[in-house]
N, C-alpha and C positions, 0 to 999 in steps of 0.2 A: 504494500500500500504506500502511496506517495501523497504528501500533503504540502500545499503551498502555504507557508506561514509568513508573518511579517518580516522576520529576519532571514528567511531562506527556505529551501525545500527540504522536507524531512521524509526519509524512507523508514518504514516500520515493518518488522517481521512479526508474524502472529502464529499462535497455536491455539486450538480449541474452538468451541462454538460458543459465542457470546450469548446466544439465546437460551442456552441450557446451563450456563455457568453460574455458580454462586457468587463469584467475585472475579474481578479482573486484576491481574498482576502486571504492573508497568515496570519494566526492567531497564535500568540506566547503566550503561557500561563504563568501563575504566578508561583512563587517558591512553589513547592509542589503540583502543579497541573499537568494537562496533556492535550492533545488535546481534551479530552472529556469535558473539562471545557467549550468549545465553542459549544457543541451540540445544546443548545437552541438558541444561537445567530445564528448559521448557518441555523437552521430551520426557523428563522424569517427574514433572508435576502431575498431580492427580487430574483425572478427567473433568472434575467439577470446577476447575479453574481455567479461565481464559487468560492467556499470557500474550503480552505485546512487548516487543523490544525494539525501540527506535535506534537508528544511527543518529547520535547527537550531532548538532550542527558543526560542520567542518570535519566530521569523521565518517568513515564508511562511505555510503553513497549520498549522504546529506550534504548539501551545498550551502555555504554561508554567503549571504549578500549584505551582511552588516559588519562594520568594523568593531562593533561592541561585543566583546567576549567576556563581560563581567559575569559573575555568578548570578546576579539578578536578571541579566539578559537571558540566560538559559532558563531561569525560573519563568520568565515571560513566555519563552518558547513552549515550555511544558504546560503552562496554563492554557495556551492556545491549542496545543495538541490534545489535551484532555477534552476540550470542548469539541474539537474536530472529530475525535473518536467517540464522542457522546458517552463518556464514561460517567456513570451515576453511582457506582460503588466500586472502589478500587484501592489496592495497596501499592505503594511505590517502593521499589527495591533499588537501592543505589550501591554500585560497586566503585570503590576508590573515588575518582573524580565525580562519578555519578552520585556518590553518597552526599557530597557537598551540595550538589544541585537538588537532591531529594530533600535535604534539610531546609534549603531556602524555599522550596515549594511548600513544604509542610508548615513553615512559619507563617505563610499567608492564610492558613486555615481554610483551604479550598473545600467547597461543598463536594461530598462524595468520597473524600479521602478517609479511610478507616484505619490506616496504620502505615508505619515506615519500617522497612527492613534494610539494615545497612551492612554491607559486606566489605570489611577492611576499608572503611570510608576515609576519604580525605577529611581531616578534622575541620571544624568551623574556624579555627585559628590558622595562621600561616602554617602550611605543611612543612615539617622538618625535612630538609634535603641538603646534603653537603654541596657546597658551591661547585666542586669539581664534577659531581654527578649532574647537577643542573646544567653546567656548561657542556658536558658530554652530550646530553640529550638535545640541547639547543643546536649544537653544531653538526650533529649526525643524523638529523631528520632525513628520511628517505633512503637510508642505508639498510639493506637486509642484514648485513653483518652486525650493525649496531643494534638492530631489533633483536637478533638472536642473543647478543650479549645482555640486553635488557631482560629477556626471558630467563637467562641464567641467573641473573641477580634477584629476580622476583619470585621464582618458584622453588619449592623444596627439592624437586627432582625434575628431570626432563619430561616435557609433555609428550604424549603420543605423537607420532609424525604428522598425522592429519591435523591435529589441533595446533601443533607448532607451526605448520605451514600457514594455517588460517590466521594465527596471531601475527605472524610476520607480515603477511599481506595487508592486514588491517593497519598495522603500525606504519608501513611504508606509504600507504595511500592517504594517510591523514592530510588534511589541508594545511599547508605550511603556516599560514597566519593563525589558524586555530591552535595548532601545536605550540607555537611560540607564545601565544597569549595565555594559555593555561600555565605554562612554566613561569612566565614573567608577571602575570596578573592574577588569574583565578586562584592558583594554588597559594598565593600570598595574601589573598583577601582575608579579612577577619569579620565573620558574620555571627560571632558567638552571642552577641547581645540579642539576636533575633530568636535564639532557641527557646527563650522563655515563653514565646507565643505558641509553641507547638502543643496541641491538645489531644493528639492521638498516640496510641502506644508506639514505642520505639524499641527495637531490639537490634543488637549489634553482634555480628559474627566475625571473628578474626582468626587467622592462622597462627598457630604457636610458633612457626618458623618465619613469620613476617618480620623482617629486620628493620623496616621503616615505620610502618603503622602498627605499633605493638599494642598488646592488650592494656598495659598500664597507661599508655598515652591516650587511647580511646576511652578508657574508663574515666580519666580525668577531664578530657576535653568534651566528651559527649554525654556519657552516662550520668556523670555527676551534675550536669547542667540541665537535664531533662527529668522531671519528676516521673518516677516509675520505670524509667529506662533500665534495661538489663543487657548483659554481655555474656556471650558464650565463646569458648575457644575450641578450635579444631586442631587436634594433634597432628604432627607430621605434615603440615601444610604451610605453604608460603602465602604470597599476596594475591595470587590469581585464583581465588576460590572457585569461581564458576567453571574454570578450565581444569583445575586440579582435582576438585571433589564435587562434581555437579550433583551427584545423588544426595550428598550431605547437605548441599545448599538447597536443593528442592525440598528435602525433609524439613529443614529449618524454616523455610518460607511457609510450608504447610502448617507446621506447628504454630508459627506466629499468627497466621490468619485465624486459626481455631481458638486462640486465646479469648 
């Protein structure tokens, strides 16, 4: 499905029949990923859930026509997309970069949103990243070799060949200005003050081997800022939860929705 929004064109992948679903799951991918990141998770979700995974603006097949890549601009996109998809009851799932966008959307208290599931989310405060690593990512955009190096840094073990190939393709085809804007702007924004406005349940899942977005960091920056939020840890898993442990992620989403 393709949608023309104010800031650009959005492509959305879907699974399940919305006419027979109890709820819709809106899945927001990580920096350098795409809606395809969630293929295995969507296939593992129960039949009573309708799942939708957009390519966020500037990533995958979604094209940006706006120079504004702020976190709030992505929340604007998501508000428009929810309206275009006619979602009346949905849970938003955000992985890494997508987690920060999910928090910004939830802080607006949109009608129909019933919960937020965060997978190794970028924190609402500036994301901790070594200067050398930020520079490596900025200067190596478009390089398959650099994309493979990034996978090695962010997963606990090598991905299956098909998933590795897909992740590298998504990384390389990211729009250059969107790529740079997240590293220079979005990842450094501080939206922590907005979290107090979130009124729906929030749950966080993090890999025990995630070296950047660790459980103590996310406990402090997200869980302790949102009343009733909770965190779970997946053993032997790194940062790319939907690719490393899709079944565990699907189970976590299902449990979160049933709360």
